[in-house]
C-alpha positions in Angstrom: 230.9 104.0 88.3 229.5 101.8 85.6 225.8 102.2 84.6 224.9 99.2 86.6 226.8 100.5 89.6 225.1 103.8 89.4 221.7 102.1 89.2 222.6 100.0 92.2 223.5 103.1 94.1 220.0 104.5 93.5 218.6 101.1 94.6 220.4 101.3 97.9 219.3 104.9 98.4 215.7 103.8 98.4 216.1 100.5 100.2 213.5 99.8 102.8 215.1 99.3 106.2 213.5 96.7 108.5 214.5 95.8 112.1 212.4 92.7 112.9 213.2 89.9 113.4 216.7 91.0 112.5 218.1 94.0 110.7 217.6 93.7 106.9 216.8 95.8 103.8 214.2 95.2 101.1 215.0 96.2 97.5 212.8 97.1 94.6 214.1 97.3 91.0 217.4 96.1 92.3 219.1 95.9 88.9 218.7 97.7 85.6 215.9 96.1 83.7 218.0 94.8 80.9 220.4 93.3 83.4 217.6 91.7 85.5 216.2 90.2 82.3 219.6 89.1 81.0 220.5 86.9 83.9 217.6 84.5 83.7 218.1 84.5 79.9 221.6 83.0 80.2 222.0 79.9 78.2 222.5 77.8 81.3 220.0 75.0 81.8 218.6 74.4 85.3 220.5 71.5 86.9 218.9 68.2 87.4 219.2 67.5 91.1 217.5 65.3 93.7 216.6 66.3 97.2 218.8 69.2 98.5 218.4 67.8 102.0 217.8 71.4 103.0 221.3 72.6 101.9 222.6 74.0 98.6 226.0 72.3 99.2 224.3 68.9 98.9 224.9 69.4 95.1 228.0 71.6 95.1 229.2 70.2 91.7 226.1 71.6 89.9 226.2 75.1 91.3 226.8 78.0 89.0 228.8 81.2 89.8 229.7 84.4 88.2 233.3 83.1 88.1 236.2 84.5 86.2 235.3 82.0 83.4 231.6 83.0 83.2 232.5 86.7 83.4 234.6 86.2 80.3 231.8 84.2 78.5 228.7 86.2 79.4 228.7 90.0 79.3 225.8 90.2 81.9 227.9 88.3 84.4 230.8 90.8 83.9 228.4 93.8 84.2 227.0 92.6 87.5 230.3 91.5 88.9 232.1 94.7 88.0 229.4 96.8 89.6 229.5 94.9 92.8 233.3 94.9 92.9 233.5 98.7 92.4 235.0 100.7 95.3 232.1 103.1 95.2 229.6 100.2 95.6 231.5 98.8 98.5 231.6 102.2 100.2 227.8 102.5 99.8 227.1 99.0 101.2 229.4 99.7 104.2 227.6 103.0 104.8 224.1 101.3 104.6 224.8 98.2 106.7 227.8 99.1 108.9 229.6 95.9 107.6 233.3 95.9 107.0 233.6 94.5 103.5 237.0 95.7 102.3 239.6 93.0 102.0 237.0 90.4 101.3 236.0 88.6 98.1 233.0 88.8 95.8 231.0 85.6 95.3 227.8 85.6 93.1 225.8 82.4 92.7 223.2 82.0 90.0 220.4 79.7 91.3 217.7 77.9 89.3 215.6 76.1 91.8 213.0 73.5 90.7 210.1 71.6 92.2 211.2 69.9 95.4 213.8 72.6 96.4 213.9 73.7 100.0 216.4 75.1 102.5 216.4 74.5 106.2 216.6 77.6 108.4 220.2 78.8 108.8 222.1 82.0 109.6 225.0 82.3 107.1 227.4 83.1 110.0 231.0 82.4 109.5 232.9 83.1 106.3 230.1 85.2 104.7 230.3 88.9 105.7 227.3 90.1 103.6 224.3 88.4 101.9 222.1 89.9 99.2 219.5 88.0 97.2 217.9 89.3 94.0 214.8 87.4 92.7 214.6 87.0 89.0 211.5 84.9 88.2 208.6 86.6 86.4 205.9 83.9 86.6 202.6 84.9 88.1 203.1 83.4 91.5 206.8 84.3 91.9 206.0 87.0 94.4 205.5 84.2 96.9 208.9 82.6 96.2 211.0 85.0 98.4 213.3 83.9 101.2 211.5 82.8 104.3 212.4 84.6 107.5 212.4 83.2 111.0 212.6 84.5 114.6 214.7 81.5 115.5 215.4 78.1 113.9 211.7 77.0 114.3 209.5 80.1 114.3 208.5 81.1 110.8 207.5 84.8 110.6 207.0 85.4 106.9 209.0 85.9 103.7 210.7 88.6 101.7 208.8 89.8 98.6 210.0 87.5 95.8 208.7 89.3 92.7 210.9 90.0 89.7 213.9 92.2 90.5 213.0 92.5 94.2 215.8 91.9 96.7 216.9 91.3 100.3 220.1 92.3 102.1 221.3 91.4 105.5 224.5 91.0 107.4 224.9 87.5 108.7 224.7 87.2 112.5 223.5 84.8 115.2 219.9 85.9 114.7 219.6 86.1 110.9 217.5 82.9 110.5 216.3 82.4 106.9 215.6 79.5 104.5 213.1 78.4 101.9 210.0 76.5 102.9 208.9 73.5 100.9 206.4 74.7 98.3 205.4 74.0 94.7 207.0 75.9 91.9 205.1 76.6 88.7 208.3 77.2 86.8 211.9 77.7 87.8 212.8 79.9 90.9 215.7 82.0 89.5 217.8 84.3 91.7 221.3 85.5 92.4 222.9 85.3 95.8 225.7 87.8 96.4 228.2 87.3 99.2 231.4 89.0 100.3 233.5 86.2 101.8 236.6 86.1 103.9 240.1 85.8 102.3 240.4 82.2 103.6 237.5 81.0 101.3 238.8 77.8 99.9 236.6 77.4 96.8 238.4 80.0 94.7 236.7 79.0 91.5 233.4 80.4 93.0 234.8 83.9 93.3 234.3 86.6 90.7 237.8 88.0 91.2 239.7 85.2 93.0 242.9 87.3 93.1 241.4 90.7 93.8 239.7 91.6 97.1 237.2 94.5 97.2 
């Protein structure tokens, strides 16, 4: 395994398993320090967008992915993608979560959310077989910028810890309600979203290895 993959293996080993309101895992020190610092330092400016209307796909043309092109341009993108593509990582994730990931495709989105950003409660069911979020903002109030968790589409229960290099994993299902409540941001809310998606995923340019399933 690469150094990042080995680090991630240790991260998964100490993941905090939670069962309410749905099964999920909380991560601390999710990525090696230099990798976690290198992602928000990428020379990619936060996009200028209007209201999301509660959905990321409202501004699809401005979304950034660890695509084949960005992997070639930015070593940190390649480092993260190769670790999450590694067979040993897939085996660990399957053992931890019970998900069947092999045969699916890695998709990593780099998010830079600004004032006015919000996401309506949703479940990620369908083409996404796995979801992991790693939070990468280091401002003083970033700990309160984690993903909001709901018991159903309307009942807000709390949020995942959003501090620097903390993370959240869950396997999408009918009960995995999550979103981002409207709030003020003193800075840019930076994170990556990792999914393994089905082979039928149409937007191949979003995939880290569009011709190579895990």
